N, C-alpha and C positions, 0 to 999 in steps of 0.2 A: 454482339455478345453482351455488352453492358446493358442495352435496352432489354434484352431477354431476361437478364438477372433482375433488373428493376421490376419488370412485369411479374416475374415469379415471386419476388419479395412482396409485392402488393397483393397478389393472390393468396399467398401463405398467410400474411397478416390479416387479410380480409376474412379468410376462413377461420383463423384463430379468434378474431374479434367476434364473429357470429357465434362461435362455440362458447366463448367466455361469457357473453351476455345473454345467451339463450335466444338469439335472433329468431329466424324462421324455423326453429326446430320443434315447435309445439310446446316448448317449456315455458314456464313462468318467466317473464322478463326480469333480468338481473340475476338469475340463478346461474351457477357455474355448471357447465356441461363438460365432463372430462373428455379429453381427446384420447382415444385408446392407445395410440402409438407413443404418447408422451406422459411421463410421470412428472407431476409438478413437484417443486421443491421449495423448502423454506429458505428465505434469504439469510445468508450468513451475517454476522455482526462484527464490528471492529471497535476497539477501545484503546486509547492512548494510556499505556501503563506508566510511562515515565519519559522525561526528557533529561538526558544526562549530559552535563557539560564535560567535554573531554580535554579541551585545551584552551587556554586564554593567554594572549600576548598583549602588549600595549596597543596593538592596532587591530586585533581580530579575536574571534572566539569560534570554536567549533563544538557541535553537540550531536547527539544521536537521539532520534525519536524512536521509542520502543512501542510498537503497536501490536496488540494481541487480536487475532482474528479467530472467530469461533464458528463452527459449522454444525448445525443441528440435524443434518441429513445423514442418511445411511451410506452415502457415496462421498468419496474424497472430492475436493474442489481445488484444481490447480489455480494458483495466482499468477497473474501476468505482469502488469505494469502499475506502479504506484506513482501518482502525481500529487505533490504536496507543497505546502507553504509553511514556513516556520519563521516567526518573528522572535528574535532574541533582543531584549531591550527594545530599542527603537528601529533596529535594522531587520530587513526581511530577506529570506532566502527562499527561492522558488526552484523546485526541481522535479525531475522524473527519474525513476530508477526501476530496473526489473525487480519484481518481488521474489522470484526464484524460490518459491516454496509451494507446498500443497497443504491445504487444511485437511487433516485426516477426518474420516467419517466420525461423526459425533465427538469431535475433538477440537483442539485449538492449536495455533502455531503463532510464534512471535516473529516479527520482522523488524529490522533496524534500518532506519532511514537517516542518512547523514546530512548535516547542514553546517555551513560555515558563513560567517558574516564579517565584514570589516566594520570595526567599531572602536572608538576610543573611550566611549562612555557606556560600558557594559553594566547592566544591572541583572538581577537573577530572575527576571520574569520572562515568560514565554507565552506565545499563542501559536498553536499548530492546528492545521486542518488539511484534509486531502481525501483522496479516493484510491481504492485498489481495485483493478479489474480482476474478475474471476471467471472461470469457465464453469457454467452450470453442468450438472451431471447428465449422462445419457444422451439420447437422440436429440433432445432439444439443443444441446451444445453443437452437434453436428449440423443441424439445420441453420443455426446462426452463422456458423463458419462458412457453410456452403453459399449462403446468400449475402455474405458481407455485412451482416447486422453487427453493430458494435457490441462488445461484451458488456454485461452488466457490471456495476461497480458497488463497492461497499464504502460508505463515507465514515470519516472519523474527524473529531474536533475536540479540542480541550485548551485550557489555559491554566497557568499556575506559576510555581517557582521551580526552576531547574534543580536537579540533584547535582551537587558539585563534586565531581570526581576528577576535576581538571588538574592538569599539569600546568602550573603557571610559568610561562616563559617571560623572563625579564629581558630588558634590552641587552644586558651583558651576555645572556645566553644566546641571543640571536646573532650578535656580532662576533662572538668568540670563534676562533678558528677550530675546525673539527680535528680530532686526533687522527693521525695517520696509522694505517695498518702496519707500517714498517717499524713503529716504535715497539720496544720490548714490552711484553705483558707479563704480569706475575704468573708463575707456575704454581698451581696448588697441588699439594701432595695427595696421592690416592690412598684412601684408607680402606 
């Protein structure tokens, strides 16, 4: 079964390659020959809008990378998996996360990717980069899925200063005992 899929994949990409470069079709070499069953699509784009610092303690920091993905096509594009790297100060976080979003047709969507680093010397600089897998529209997507071809990705990369919306946790906050639910709470009058 695996050998048959591999053979079919080679045949499909061989046919696509001949069609895309105008192989033995009588067309001028290098011209694009459309394949009637497949509509070609424009590649979506990605841009880091902000890196927001959420929490800082004496030993760690956490942030959220906000990425906007734009789709210039007439069909929506489901996002699958984000793989990314974030450097906060001198420490690096590497992660993967499900994107759990769809870029609407001719529109954009924001996703948030979390990062946390252990650091005792945090400064406000960041470097972030990564990719997000997406499913192309139409029958091309189904062909890729049927033959186990990896999904295409959108890359993003940026560096700068984090936006500080952090809750600063001091050592006393971390070591303080938490309040019990059994303690009386103030009752507010209903107006």
